[in-house]
Structures are given as C-alpha cells and as structure tokens.
DRENGU-600346 format. One record per residue (C-alpha): x, y, z; residue in three letters. Coordinates in steps of 0.1 Angstrom, whole numbers, always signed. Example, Ala and Ser with C-alpha at 12.3 -4.5 7.8 and 13.67 -1.06 7.14 Angstrom:
<rec x="+123" y="-45" z="+78" residuo="ALA"/>
<rec x="+137" y="-11" z="+71" residuo="SER"/>
This chain:
<rec x="+568" y="-566" z="+1399" residuo="MET"/>
<rec x="+573" y="-548" z="+1370" residuo="ARG"/>
<rec x="+561" y="-580" z="+1346" residuo="SER"/>
<rec x="+528" y="-581" z="+1363" residuo="VAL"/>
<rec x="+525" y="-544" z="+1359" residuo="PHE"/>
<rec x="+532" y="-550" z="+1322" residuo="ALA"/>
<rec x="+510" y="-578" z="+1319" residuo="LEU"/>
<rec x="+480" y="-561" z="+1333" residuo="VAL"/>
<rec x="+484" y="-529" z="+1313" residuo="LEU"/>
<rec x="+487" y="-553" z="+1280" residuo="LEU"/>
<rec x="+454" y="-571" z="+1289" residuo="VAL"/>
<rec x="+433" y="-539" z="+1296" residuo="GLY"/>
<rec x="+448" y="-523" z="+1265" residuo="LEU"/>
<rec x="+436" y="-558" z="+1247" residuo="GLY"/>
<rec x="+400" y="-552" z="+1263" residuo="LEU"/>
<rec x="+396" y="-517" z="+1255" residuo="ALA"/>
<rec x="+406" y="-522" z="+1219" residuo="GLY"/>
<rec x="+382" y="-552" z="+1215" residuo="PHE"/>
<rec x="+351" y="-530" z="+1229" residuo="ALA"/>
<rec x="+360" y="-504" z="+1206" residuo="ALA"/>
<rec x="+360" y="-525" z="+1177" residuo="MET"/>
<rec x="+324" y="-542" z="+1189" residuo="GLN"/>
<rec x="+311" y="-506" z="+1193" residuo="THR"/>
<rec x="+322" y="-495" z="+1160" residuo="HIS"/>
<rec x="+310" y="-527" z="+1146" residuo="LYS"/>
<rec x="+272" y="-521" z="+1161" residuo="TYR"/>
<rec x="+271" y="-486" z="+1152" residuo="VAL"/>
<rec x="+280" y="-494" z="+1114" residuo="SER"/>
<rec x="+253" y="-521" z="+1114" residuo="THR"/>
<rec x="+228" y="-499" z="+1130" residuo="MET"/>
<rec x="+235" y="-474" z="+1103" residuo="GLN"/>
<rec x="+231" y="-497" z="+1074" residuo="SER"/>
<rec x="+198" y="-509" z="+1087" residuo="GLU"/>
<rec x="+186" y="-472" z="+1093" residuo="LEU"/>
<rec x="+198" y="-463" z="+1054" residuo="ALA"/>
<rec x="+183" y="-494" z="+1041" residuo="HIS"/>
<rec x="+149" y="-488" z="+1060" residuo="ALA"/>
<rec x="+148" y="-450" z="+1045" residuo="ARG"/>
<rec x="+154" y="-462" z="+1014" residuo="ALA"/>
<rec x="+123" y="-486" z="+1012" residuo="ASN"/>
<rec x="+103" y="-459" z="+1028" residuo="ALA"/>
<rec x="+109" y="-438" z="+997" residuo="ASN"/>
<rec x="+101" y="-466" z="+975" residuo="THR"/>
<rec x="+63" y="-467" z="+963" residuo="VAL"/>
<rec x="+49" y="-493" z="+936" residuo="GLU"/>
<rec x="+36" y="-476" z="+907" residuo="MET"/>
<rec x="+11" y="-488" z="+883" residuo="VAL"/>
<rec x="+3" y="-474" z="+850" residuo="ASP"/>
<rec x="-33" y="-464" z="+842" residuo="VAL"/>
<rec x="-51" y="-450" z="+811" residuo="PHE"/>
<rec x="-62" y="-414" z="+815" residuo="VAL"/>
<rec x="-79" y="-390" z="+789" residuo="ALA"/>
<rec x="-55" y="-373" z="+765" residuo="GLY"/>
<rec x="-81" y="-344" z="+759" residuo="ARG"/>
<rec x="-114" y="-332" z="+774" residuo="ALA"/>
<rec x="-144" y="-357" z="+765" residuo="MET"/>
<rec x="-180" y="-351" z="+764" residuo="ARG"/>
<rec x="-212" y="-370" z="+767" residuo="HIS"/>
<rec x="-213" y="-392" z="+733" residuo="GLY"/>
<rec x="-179" y="-386" z="+722" residuo="GLU"/>
<rec x="-161" y="-415" z="+708" residuo="ARG"/>
<rec x="-131" y="-427" z="+729" residuo="LEU"/>
<rec x="-102" y="-441" z="+707" residuo="SER"/>
<rec x="-65" y="-455" z="+713" residuo="ARG"/>
<rec x="-56" y="-424" z="+699" residuo="GLU"/>
<rec x="-72" y="-406" z="+728" residuo="ASP"/>
<rec x="-54" y="-424" z="+758" residuo="LEU"/>
<rec x="-27" y="-416" z="+779" residuo="LEU"/>
<rec x="-6" y="-436" z="+805" residuo="VAL"/>
<rec x="+0" y="-420" z="+838" residuo="ALA"/>
<rec x="+18" y="-438" z="+870" residuo="PRO"/>
<rec x="-1" y="-439" z="+900" residuo="PHE"/>
<rec x="+9" y="-454" z="+934" residuo="PRO"/>
<rec x="-6" y="-490" z="+935" residuo="ARG"/>
<rec x="-26" y="-482" z="+970" residuo="TYR"/>
<rec x="-42" y="-450" z="+951" residuo="ALA"/>
<rec x="-53" y="-467" z="+919" residuo="VAL"/>
<rec x="-91" y="-455" z="+913" residuo="PRO"/>
<rec x="-115" y="-482" z="+915" residuo="GLU"/>
<rec x="-126" y="-493" z="+880" residuo="GLY"/>
<rec x="-98" y="-479" z="+861" residuo="SER"/>
<rec x="-81" y="-495" z="+831" residuo="TYR"/>
<rec x="-45" y="-506" z="+828" residuo="SER"/>
<rec x="-43" y="-525" z="+798" residuo="GLU"/>
<rec x="-54" y="-519" z="+763" residuo="VAL"/>
<rec x="-75" y="-550" z="+760" residuo="GLU"/>
<rec x="-97" y="-544" z="+787" residuo="GLN"/>
<rec x="-106" y="-511" z="+772" residuo="LEU"/>
<rec x="-112" y="-526" z="+738" residuo="PHE"/>
<rec x="-116" y="-559" z="+739" residuo="PRO"/>
<rec x="-125" y="-585" z="+708" residuo="ASN"/>
<rec x="-112" y="-560" z="+686" residuo="GLY"/>
<rec x="-133" y="-529" z="+698" residuo="ALA"/>
<rec x="-121" y="-497" z="+681" residuo="THR"/>
<rec x="-139" y="-470" z="+703" residuo="HIS"/>
<rec x="-159" y="-468" z="+735" residuo="ARG"/>
<rec x="-189" y="-437" z="+740" residuo="ILE"/>
<rec x="-183" y="-414" z="+768" residuo="VAL"/>
<rec x="-213" y="-413" z="+792" residuo="LEU"/>
<rec x="-197" y="-386" z="+815" residuo="ARG"/>
<rec x="-175" y="-356" z="+810" residuo="THR"/>
<rec x="-136" y="-364" z="+814" residuo="MET"/>
<rec x="-109" y="-336" z="+818" residuo="ASP"/>
<rec x="-76" y="-338" z="+806" residuo="PRO"/>
<rec x="-56" y="-361" z="+826" residuo="LYS"/>
<rec x="-82" y="-378" z="+845" residuo="GLU"/>
<rec x="-82" y="-418" z="+850" residuo="PRO"/>
<rec x="-107" y="-433" z="+826" residuo="ILE"/>
<rec x="-131" y="-456" z="+846" residuo="LEU"/>
<rec x="-157" y="-480" z="+839" residuo="VAL"/>
<rec x="-186" y="-460" z="+851" residuo="SER"/>
<rec x="-179" y="-430" z="+824" residuo="LYS"/>
<rec x="-179" y="-454" z="+792" residuo="LEU"/>
<rec x="-207" y="-475" z="+776" residuo="THR"/>
<rec x="-204" y="-514" z="+773" residuo="GLU"/>
<rec x="-180" y="-524" z="+748" residuo="PRO"/>
<rec x="-199" y="-523" z="+711" residuo="GLY"/>
<rec x="-228" y="-501" z="+723" residuo="LYS"/>
<rec x="-238" y="-466" z="+716" residuo="GLU"/>
<rec x="-244" y="-441" z="+742" residuo="ALA"/>
<rec x="-284" y="-446" z="+740" residuo="GLY"/>
<rec x="-312" y="-453" z="+764" residuo="ILE"/>
<rec x="-308" y="-489" z="+764" residuo="THR"/>
<rec x="-270" y="-485" z="+775" residuo="SER"/>
<rec x="-284" y="-472" z="+808" residuo="HIS"/>
<rec x="-308" y="-499" z="+815" residuo="LEU"/>
<rec x="-300" y="-527" z="+838" residuo="GLY"/>
<rec x="-310" y="-564" z="+831" residuo="PRO"/>
<rec x="-347" y="-569" z="+830" residuo="GLY"/>
<rec x="-353" y="-531" z="+832" residuo="LYS"/>
<rec x="-377" y="-510" z="+812" residuo="ARG"/>
<rec x="-376" y="-474" z="+805" residuo="ALA"/>
<rec x="-409" y="-456" z="+814" residuo="PHE"/>
<rec x="-414" y="-417" z="+808" residuo="THR"/>
<rec x="-431" y="-393" z="+830" residuo="ILE"/>
<rec x="-446" y="-361" z="+821" residuo="ALA"/>
<rec x="-438" y="-331" z="+845" residuo="VAL"/>
<rec x="-440" y="-297" z="+851" residuo="ASN"/>
<rec x="-418" y="-272" z="+872" residuo="GLN"/>
<rec x="-434" y="-281" z="+903" residuo="THR"/>
<rec x="-439" y="-319" z="+899" residuo="SER"/>
<rec x="-401" y="-319" z="+883" residuo="GLY"/>
<rec x="-385" y="-303" z="+913" residuo="VAL"/>
<rec x="-384" y="-271" z="+896" residuo="ALA"/>
<rec x="-356" y="-282" z="+867" residuo="GLY"/>
<rec x="-331" y="-299" z="+893" residuo="PHE"/>
<rec x="-333" y="-335" z="+883" residuo="LEU"/>
<rec x="-304" y="-351" z="+863" residuo="ARG"/>
<rec x="-300" y="-384" z="+849" residuo="PRO"/>
<rec x="-284" y="-409" z="+876" residuo="GLY"/>
<rec x="-303" y="-391" z="+905" residuo="ASP"/>
<rec x="-330" y="-411" z="+926" residuo="ASN"/>
<rec x="-366" y="-400" z="+932" residuo="VAL"/>
<rec x="-395" y="-413" z="+951" residuo="ASP"/>
<rec x="-432" y="-409" z="+931" residuo="ILE"/>
<rec x="-461" y="-397" z="+944" residuo="PHE"/>
<rec x="-497" y="-400" z="+931" residuo="TRP"/>
<rec x="-527" y="-375" z="+939" residuo="THR"/>
<rec x="-561" y="-383" z="+926" residuo="GLY"/>
<rec x="-593" y="-393" z="+938" residuo="ARG"/>
<rec x="-609" y="-429" z="+950" residuo="THR"/>
<rec x="-643" y="-440" z="+953" residuo="SER"/>
<rec x="-649" y="-439" z="+990" residuo="ASN"/>
<rec x="-629" y="-406" z="+996" residuo="SER"/>
<rec x="-619" y="-372" z="+985" residuo="GLY"/>
<rec x="-585" y="-364" z="+970" residuo="GLU"/>
<rec x="-556" y="-383" z="+983" residuo="ILE"/>
<rec x="-518" y="-382" z="+980" residuo="THR"/>
<rec x="-497" y="-415" z="+982" residuo="GLN"/>
<rec x="-464" y="-426" z="+976" residuo="LEU"/>
<rec x="-463" y="-451" z="+950" residuo="ILE"/>
<rec x="-427" y="-460" z="+945" residuo="ASP"/>
<rec x="-391" y="-451" z="+961" residuo="THR"/>
<rec x="-355" y="-447" z="+951" residuo="GLN"/>
<rec x="-363" y="-448" z="+914" residuo="VAL"/>
<rec x="-336" y="-444" z="+891" residuo="ARG"/>
<rec x="-334" y="-413" z="+864" residuo="ILE"/>
<rec x="-318" y="-422" z="+834" residuo="ILE"/>
<rec x="-329" y="-395" z="+811" residuo="ALA"/>
<rec x="-342" y="-358" z="+813" residuo="VAL"/>
<rec x="-363" y="-344" z="+783" residuo="ASN"/>
<rec x="-345" y="-364" z="+755" residuo="GLN"/>
<rec x="-310" y="-361" z="+772" residuo="SER"/>
<rec x="-293" y="-392" z="+787" residuo="ALA"/>
<rec x="-260" y="-368" z="+798" residuo="ASP"/>
<rec x="-254" y="-373" z="+837" residuo="MET"/>
<rec x="-235" y="-337" z="+833" residuo="ASP"/>
<rec x="-265" y="-318" z="+817" residuo="ARG"/>
<rec x="-271" y="-283" z="+834" residuo="ALA"/>
<rec x="-302" y="-295" z="+844" residuo="SER"/>
<rec x="-316" y="-258" z="+859" residuo="ALA"/>
<rec x="-310" y="-239" z="+827" residuo="THR"/>
<rec x="-338" y="-257" z="+807" residuo="THR"/>
<rec x="-373" y="-264" z="+815" residuo="GLU"/>
<rec x="-379" y="-300" z="+825" residuo="THR"/>
<rec x="-410" y="-316" z="+805" residuo="ARG"/>
<rec x="-406" y="-353" z="+807" residuo="THR"/>
<rec x="-385" y="-376" z="+828" residuo="VAL"/>
<rec x="-372" y="-412" z="+822" residuo="THR"/>
<rec x="-369" y="-438" z="+848" residuo="VAL"/>
<rec x="-357" y="-473" z="+848" residuo="GLU"/>
<rec x="-384" y="-494" z="+861" residuo="ALA"/>
<rec x="-393" y="-533" z="+862" residuo="THR"/>
<rec x="-423" y="-547" z="+839" residuo="GLY"/>
<rec x="-445" y="-544" z="+871" residuo="GLU"/>
<rec x="-432" y="-508" z="+879" residuo="GLN"/>
<rec x="-442" y="-498" z="+843" residuo="VAL"/>
<rec x="-476" y="-510" z="+848" residuo="ALA"/>
<rec x="-484" y="-490" z="+883" residuo="ALA"/>
<rec x="-468" y="-461" z="+869" residuo="LEU"/>
<rec x="-489" y="-461" z="+837" residuo="ALA"/>
<rec x="-522" y="-467" z="+855" residuo="GLN"/>
<rec x="-511" y="-438" z="+880" residuo="ALA"/>
<rec x="-502" y="-414" z="+853" residuo="GLN"/>
<rec x="-536" y="-421" z="+836" residuo="ASN"/>
<rec x="-558" y="-419" z="+868" residuo="SER"/>
<rec x="-542" y="-387" z="+885" residuo="GLY"/>
<rec x="-511" y="-367" z="+888" residuo="ARG"/>
<rec x="-476" y="-377" z="+898" residuo="LEU"/>
<rec x="-451" y="-357" z="+913" residuo="SER"/>
<rec x="-413" y="-364" z="+924" residuo="LEU"/>
<rec x="-393" y="-359" z="+951" residuo="ALA"/>
<rec x="-353" y="-359" z="+946" residuo="LEU"/>
<rec x="-336" y="-381" z="+969" residuo="VAL"/>
<rec x="-303" y="-373" z="+985" residuo="GLY"/>
<rec x="-268" y="-389" z="+970" residuo="ALA"/>
<rec x="-262" y="-407" z="+1003" residuo="GLU"/>
<rec x="-296" y="-417" z="+1013" residuo="ASP"/>
<rec x="-303" y="-455" z="+1005" residuo="THR"/>
<rec x="-330" y="-463" z="+1027" residuo="VAL"/>
<rec x="-364" y="-466" z="+1010" residuo="ALA"/>
<rec x="-393" y="-447" z="+1026" residuo="SER"/>
<rec x="-423" y="-465" z="+1040" residuo="GLY"/>
<rec x="-456" y="-461" z="+1031" residuo="ALA"/>
<rec x="-469" y="-427" z="+1031" residuo="ILE"/>
<rec x="-508" y="-415" z="+1026" residuo="GLU"/>
<rec x="-521" y="-377" z="+1028" residuo="MET"/>
<rec x="-559" y="-368" z="+1026" residuo="THR"/>
<rec x="-573" y="-332" z="+1028" residuo="GLN"/>
<rec x="-588" y="-342" z="+1061" residuo="ASP"/>
<rec x="-555" y="-353" z="+1076" residuo="ARG"/>
<rec x="-537" y="-326" z="+1065" residuo="LEU"/>
<rec x="-559" y="-301" z="+1080" residuo="LEU"/>
<rec x="-566" y="-318" z="+1112" residuo="GLY"/>
<rec x="-601" y="-325" z="+1105" residuo="ILE"/>
<rec x="-618" y="-355" z="+1123" residuo="VAL"/>
<rec x="-651" y="-363" z="+1109" residuo="ARG"/>
<rec x="-677" y="-386" z="+1128" residuo="GLU"/>
<rec x="-688" y="-417" z="+1117" residuo="GLU"/>
<rec x="-722" y="-416" z="+1102" residuo="GLN"/>
<rec x="-744" y="-442" z="+1119" residuo="ARG"/>
<rec x="-768" y="-461" z="+1101" residuo="VAL"/>
<rec x="-803" y="-467" z="+1118" residuo="GLU"/>
<rec x="-814" y="-504" z="+1113" residuo="ALA"/>
<rec x="-848" y="-501" z="+1094" residuo="ALA"/>
<rec x="-879" y="-509" z="+1114" residuo="GLU"/>
<rec x="-895" y="-540" z="+1111" residuo="LYS"/>
<rec x="-930" y="-549" z="+1119" residuo="CYS"/>
<rec x="-945" y="-582" z="+1125" residuo="HIS"/>
<rec x="-978" y="-603" z="+1131" residuo="ILE"/>
<rec x="-982" y="-633" z="+1152" residuo="ARG"/>
<rec x="-1003" y="-660" z="+1137" residuo="THR"/>
<rec x="-1011" y="-693" z="+1148" residuo="ARG"/>
<rec x="-1001" y="-723" z="+1126" residuo="ARG"/>
<rec x="-1011" y="-757" z="+1140" residuo="GLY"/>
<rec x="-1001" y="-759" z="+1177" residuo="ASN"/>
<rec x="-973" y="-731" z="+1171" residuo="ASP"/>
<rec x="-971" y="-693" z="+1172" residuo="MET"/>
<rec x="-952" y="-680" z="+1146" residuo="VAL"/>
<rec x="-941" y="-641" z="+1136" residuo="LEU"/>
<rec x="-946" y="-630" z="+1101" residuo="ILE"/>
<rec x="-929" y="-597" z="+1089" residuo="GLU"/>
<rec x="-952" y="-572" z="+1073" residuo="ILE"/>
<rec x="-947" y="-537" z="+1059" residuo="PRO"/>
<rec x="-949" y="-508" z="+1085" residuo="CYS"/>
<rec x="-976" y="-483" z="+1084" residuo="THR"/>
<rec x="-979" y="-450" z="+1105" residuo="ASN"/>
C-alpha cells in the first residue's frame, strides 16, 4: 500500500514539475517576442535629405557650400526634396538659382530652384509652349496690389460693341501670374508697392486675344482662390442687366407697297408703283 502511495506521489510531482517547466518556457518566449516587438516599434528608417545651410532669398545662388544634410524619417521625406548631390548639380553644374525664400535647415525642394544651368529670369517660369504677356493695371483693376507671382487670376474685358452699350465679359480664366511689375519673386510683399503691370503665362492664342482686348477696352483681374481649380463659366454683364432694365423690342413696320393692275394678253398682272398720298 505504501509503495502505491509513493508511486502516485512521485508521478504527481513529475507532472507538476513538467507543467512548471512548460509555463516558464511559454512566459520566457512571450517576453522575448514582446521585447523584440518593442525594439522594432522604436526603429524608424531614416533618409538623408539636403537642407539649406543658411537663409536664402530669391535670386541668390545655391552652391555646394550652402548645403547641409539632415536625417528625415522615410515616411516624412518632403516630395521634391534631394538626397544626392548629383540630383542637385547634374552634369557638373556649380550652382542653382533660388526662386523662393528658404529658412535655415529648411529642406531644399525642386519648386524653389531654377532648372540646372538656368538663371532666375522670366523665361525660367514659363512652361513649354507658353509666352509672357504684360497687362497694365492700377490699384482697382489689379486687386489693390495683392497680386503675387504664382497666383491665378480671371481676366475680364470691359468695352463697347457695335450693337450694344458698355459690356463686361470674362475672356480668360485661371491664368497664372509669373511677375508683378518687374519682379518674379514669389515672396514679394505685394501690398507694399503700387502694382502697375502684371505679366501672365499664356499660349500664343491667349496672347493674341489679350492684346486685342487690351487695345479695344479695359482689362480687370480677379484673384482666384489658392484651392479653387474649377474654371469659371461664361460670364457677361451689361448695364441694362446690372440695373434690371428690360427694353421692349422695336418693331420695324413693313414699308407700304402700292400696285396697279394691268392686262398683258390674257393675263392680269400686278405692277408695283411708288405710293402717293
């Protein structure tokens, strides 16, 4: 009897030891996996990005000496940034021209530099097949001086036509400004100087239309919102429509016609003659 009891006790102790060992092994595995997961969670892939080493203004030259390298998380790398010198200065280029102001440590972006080898003139702002056309404006027609290079505007023409009085009509929409007065600086303080001319980017056909409109009437600009990408539809306004005047159509009475009857052979015909009172 004692031997049976001893055997049962021995088996029970063995099972308890085995269970304790398995539990310890499971807990150790879970702790190891948890530590590995935490380590991976704190690991973020970094990418080196070129940033400005100093404050830079429109028209300044950006050279290799002006570059600094800063690590960015890969998921946060700005679109259009540079990570290799050959991208910034291809084909042995020694410098690029700054188009927009950059603060120290700010990422250098494609949109803030001219193309390699190009200067910061008006031509560097023109797209393929585009032309530059200058419109004369004043404080009223030029949106009180708040226009800046890079803005989009709608263009209205006001003048007289042969069959109506004065009329205002939208002649072009979403036209991009590339210069104000003689400045293409996108960071200009537009309200500090009087705007006299605005240069826009246009196709050859648009240039012809704008030249005709400017010579035959007055042009006014309307600033388009930064997030507004929908082109305006046809817009036309006359003085009568503005004041709600409805004019009756003039009836043109037909001129009186007089005839005499005369016989020609066997036929009776009508012959038109001048009417007399």
